[in-house]
C-alpha positions as CSV (number, residue, x, y, z in Angstrom):
1,M,9.2,-2.4,8.9
2,A,7.2,-1.4,11.9
3,I,3.4,-1.8,11.7
4,A,1.9,1.5,10.9
5,A,-0.6,3.1,13.2
6,G,-4.1,1.7,12.6
7,E,-2.7,-1.5,11.0
8,P,-4.2,-3.8,13.7
9,L,-7.6,-2.2,13.1
10,R,-7.2,-2.8,9.3
11,R,-6.5,-6.5,9.9
12,Q,-9.3,-6.9,12.4
13,R,-11.9,-5.4,10.0
14,N,-10.5,-7.4,7.0
15,V,-9.6,-4.2,5.0
16,P,-7.3,-4.6,2.0
17,P,-3.8,-3.5,2.5
18,R,-3.0,0.1,1.4
19,P,0.1,0.9,-0.6
20,E,3.1,1.9,1.6
21,P,6.1,4.0,0.6
22,R,9.3,2.2,-0.1
23,T,11.0,3.6,3.0
24,I,11.8,1.8,6.2
25,D,10.1,4.2,8.6
26,Y,8.0,7.2,7.9
27,S,6.3,7.5,11.3
28,D,8.1,10.7,12.1
29,V,7.3,12.7,8.9
30,S,5.8,16.0,9.7
31,L,2.6,16.8,7.9
32,D,2.7,20.4,9.1
33,I,-0.8,21.8,9.2
34,L,-2.1,19.1,6.9
35,G,-2.4,16.7,9.9
36,T,-5.2,18.8,11.3
37,L,-6.9,20.1,8.2
38,L,-10.2,18.4,7.5
39,S,-9.8,19.3,3.8
40,F,-6.6,17.3,3.6
41,H,-8.1,14.2,5.1
42,A,-11.3,14.6,3.1
43,R,-9.4,14.9,-0.2
44,T,-6.9,12.0,0.5
45,V,-9.6,9.7,1.8
46,G,-11.7,10.7,-1.3
47,L,-8.8,9.7,-3.6
48,A,-8.4,6.4,-1.8
49,L,-12.1,5.8,-2.1
50,N,-12.1,6.6,-5.8
51,Q,-9.1,4.3,-6.4
52,S,-10.7,1.5,-4.4
53,Y,-14.0,1.9,-6.2
54,D,-12.4,2.0,-9.6
55,H,-10.8,-1.4,-8.8
56,A,-14.1,-2.8,-7.6
57,I,-16.1,-1.7,-10.6
58,A,-13.4,-2.5,-13.2
59,A,-15.2,-5.6,-14.6
60,V,-18.3,-3.6,-15.5
61,S,-18.4,-1.6,-18.7
62,L,-19.0,1.6,-16.7
63,A,-15.4,1.6,-15.5
64,R,-13.0,4.4,-16.1
65,G,-14.1,7.9,-15.2
66,T,-16.5,9.4,-12.7
67,G,-20.2,9.8,-13.0
68,K,-21.3,6.9,-15.1
69,V,-22.7,4.9,-12.1
70,S,-24.5,8.0,-10.9
71,V,-26.0,8.7,-14.3
72,L,-27.1,5.1,-14.7
73,L,-28.7,5.0,-11.2
74,L,-30.4,8.4,-11.4
75,T,-31.7,7.7,-14.9
76,A,-33.1,4.3,-13.9
77,A,-34.8,5.8,-10.8
78,N,-36.1,8.9,-12.7
79,P,-37.1,8.0,-16.2
80,G,-37.1,11.2,-18.3
81,I,-34.7,13.0,-16.0
82,R,-32.9,15.9,-17.6
83,P,-29.1,15.9,-17.9
84,S,-29.0,19.3,-16.1
85,V,-30.7,17.8,-13.1
86,I,-28.2,14.9,-12.9
87,A,-25.3,17.4,-13.4
88,H,-26.7,19.5,-10.5
89,F,-26.5,16.6,-8.0
90,I,-23.2,15.1,-9.2
91,R,-21.3,18.4,-9.7
92,K,-20.6,18.0,-13.4
93,D,-20.4,21.1,-15.7
94,R,-22.3,21.2,-18.9
95,A,-19.4,20.0,-21.2
96,A,-18.4,17.1,-18.9
97,M,-22.0,16.1,-18.6
98,A,-22.4,16.1,-22.4
99,R,-19.3,13.9,-22.8
100,L,-20.6,11.5,-20.2
101,I,-24.0,11.2,-21.8
102,E,-22.5,10.7,-25.2
103,Q,-20.2,7.9,-23.9
104,M,-23.2,6.2,-22.2
105,K,-25.4,6.6,-25.3
106,S,-22.6,5.1,-27.6
107,N,-22.3,2.2,-25.2
108,G,-26.0,1.6,-25.4
109,L,-26.8,2.2,-21.7
110,I,-29.0,5.3,-22.0
111,E,-31.0,7.1,-24.6
112,H,-32.2,10.6,-24.8
113,K,-35.4,11.9,-26.2
114,V,-36.6,15.5,-26.9
115,D,-39.3,16.6,-24.6
116,A,-42.6,16.9,-26.6
117,D,-43.6,20.1,-24.8
118,E,-40.1,21.8,-24.6
119,R,-38.3,21.0,-27.8
120,R,-34.9,22.2,-26.4
121,A,-35.2,20.0,-23.3
122,H,-33.7,16.5,-23.4
123,E,-34.9,13.6,-21.3
124,L,-32.8,10.5,-20.4
125,Y,-34.0,7.0,-20.3
126,I,-32.2,3.8,-19.5
127,T,-32.0,1.2,-22.2
128,P,-32.5,-2.6,-21.7
129,K,-28.7,-3.0,-21.8
130,G,-28.4,-0.4,-19.1
131,A,-31.1,-1.9,-17.0
132,S,-29.4,-5.3,-17.2
133,L,-26.4,-3.8,-15.5
134,L,-28.3,-2.2,-12.7
135,E,-28.4,-5.0,-10.2
136,R,-24.7,-5.8,-10.7
137,V,-23.7,-2.1,-10.3
138,R,-25.8,-1.8,-7.2
139,A,-24.3,-4.9,-5.7
140,I,-20.8,-3.7,-6.5
141,A,-21.4,-0.3,-5.0
142,L,-23.1,-1.6,-1.9
143,G,-20.4,-4.2,-1.3
144,H,-17.6,-1.7,-1.9
145,S,-19.1,0.8,0.5
146,A,-19.5,-1.9,3.2
147,R,-15.8,-3.0,2.8
148,F,-14.3,0.5,2.5
149,F,-16.3,1.9,5.5
150,G,-16.1,-1.3,7.4
151,V,-13.4,0.1,9.6
152,L,-16.2,2.2,11.2
153,S,-18.8,0.8,13.5
154,P,-22.5,1.1,12.2
155,T,-23.0,4.0,14.6
156,E,-19.9,5.8,13.2
157,Q,-21.0,5.1,9.7
158,A,-24.4,6.6,10.4
159,E,-22.8,9.7,12.0
160,L,-20.4,10.1,9.0
161,L,-23.3,9.8,6.6
162,R,-25.2,12.5,8.6
163,M,-22.2,14.8,8.5
164,L,-21.5,14.3,4.8
165,M,-25.2,14.9,4.0
166,K,-25.0,18.1,6.0
167,L,-21.9,19.2,4.1
168,Y,-23.5,18.1,0.8
169,E,-26.5,20.3,1.5
170,A,-24.4,23.3,2.5
171,H,-22.0,23.1,-0.5
172,V,-23.6,21.1,-3.3
173,A,-27.4,20.9,-3.3
174,V,-30.4,20.5,-1.1
175,L,-31.1,16.8,-1.0
176,P,-34.5,15.7,-2.4
177,T,-37.2,14.8,0.1
178,T,-36.9,11.2,-1.0
179,V,-33.5,10.8,0.7
180,P,-33.9,9.3,4.1
181,R,-32.6,11.4,7.0
182,T,-30.6,9.7,9.7
């Protein structure tokens, strides 16, 4: 099989091999308009990122499903945060967020308390078990990010982050003032 375009760069940057189709040569397959659609590339790279991350975090009890790492990190950084605030930043609907919180509570990673002033409002707190996972989760996330995006130079990574933050603010939420701007 011929080396696919970009393969020398992958070897140079020590990026894990990607799965290849079981065909001899696919270099002349037409992608039609997909080849130039930003949305196609964003979705497929996003899927590859999720698969790679799932593999990297598999040894931690937070594996399987999206949002647990975000909930753990946001809860640890913001004791008493409301589930609706987390849902806002990670794009989870109310039902998905409730399932996620329930899973994490049953695993002993977070706890919720009722706000003393607003009885209907729930606040989230990290448990000692959840806190004990924090450094390991951070190390896995940072290491995975460095490996996955290692095909980009530091300047390219900073530019990609700047562009993604711009898209995030346009389509998801205004980033808090605590987020450093590049």
